[in-house]
N, C-alpha and C positions, 0 to 999 in steps of 0.2 A: 503493500500499499504505500502511495505516495504521502508525504507530511510536508507540511509547510514549515520552513526553517524558524528558529526561534526569534531571529531578526525580524522577521515579517509579521509573526504573531504577537510580538511584544506590544506594538501600537495598537492593534487590534484589541488585545486584551485590556489595555489602558482605557481605550474608547468606551469598551462596553462596561467596564468597571465604573467610570465617570457616568456614564448614561444610568446605569443601574442605581447609582447614589442620587442622580437627579430625580429619577421617577419615584424612588423612596420617599424623598423629600416633599415632592408634589402631592403624594399621597397622604403625608401626614397633614399637609396644608389644608387638602380637601376634606380630610377627616373633621378638622376643626370647623369647618364650614357648615358642617352636618346640622341641620336644625334639630334633629333628634338626639343630638349629642349633648344639647343644653338641658341640664337637669330642671332649669327654672320653669321649663315649658311645661312640667307636670303640674306645678301649682297655679298655672296661668289659666283661668276660665275666659279664654279668649273667644271670640267670634269663630262662626264655623269658616268663614272665609280666610281667617289666620291659619286654622288647621289645615285647610287645603293648600294654602302657600307652603306650609312646614313640609306637607307630604311631597309636593312638587319638587322642592328643594332637597329632600332625603332622595327622592328617586333620580335626580340629576347627579347628585354626589355618589351615589351608589353605582350609577352606570359609569361615571368617570373612574372610580376606583376600580371597577371590574375591569375596564380596558387597561388600566395602569398595571394591575396584576397579571394580566396575560403578558403584557409587554416585560414585565419583570421576570416572569416564568421562562421566557423564550430567552432572554439576555442571561439568565442562570444557566439554561441548557447549553447556550454556545459557550459560556466559560468553562463549564464542566468538559465539553467537547476539547477546548483548548488543553485543559488541565490532563486529560487522558490521552491526549495526541490524536484525536479523531476529527480536529476542526476541518471543516470544508469537505467533509464526508456525509452523503445523505444518510439520515438515520432510518430510511425506508428501503432503498434500494441498495445502498453501500457504494454508489458511484460517486465520484468527485462533484462537487456543487460548482457551476460555472463560477469563475472568478469575478466576472462583470456582475452577478447576481450578489457575491458577497461584498463587492465594493458598495453596492447600493443598500444592501440589508446584511449588515456583517453578523446580525444575531439569528440569521436563518440556519435551520438545520436540516431542511428539505430541498431537494433539487426542483427545478421549475416542473419536470413532467410528474414527480411525486406530488407536488403541492397541488397541480390540476387535478389529478385523480382524487386527491383528499376533499377538495372542494365540491366535487360533484355529488 
């Protein structure tokens, strides 16, 4: 199996680690914006429209957090692939992932063909 040299992987690893840190930070910020995280809302006998606004706010924060979680999982998988020496190898078919794809999406662990099959 072909492996990328350490000097090629080092900047990729640094980029992915930095991106992971940024996503974790954003997730914490969004968590603090969740209206359901405010314990004072339990004591508040606000109007129904305030409750609806809180629900919409909570759903928005939950959706963003879910998207961030997916991205963080994908980055962690790519970092693990670097660590075990399988970065750039499709986890489905075992073929090398096109370098153009890795340049655009360094966190990917699937080749284009397998990704298309997976999306169907």
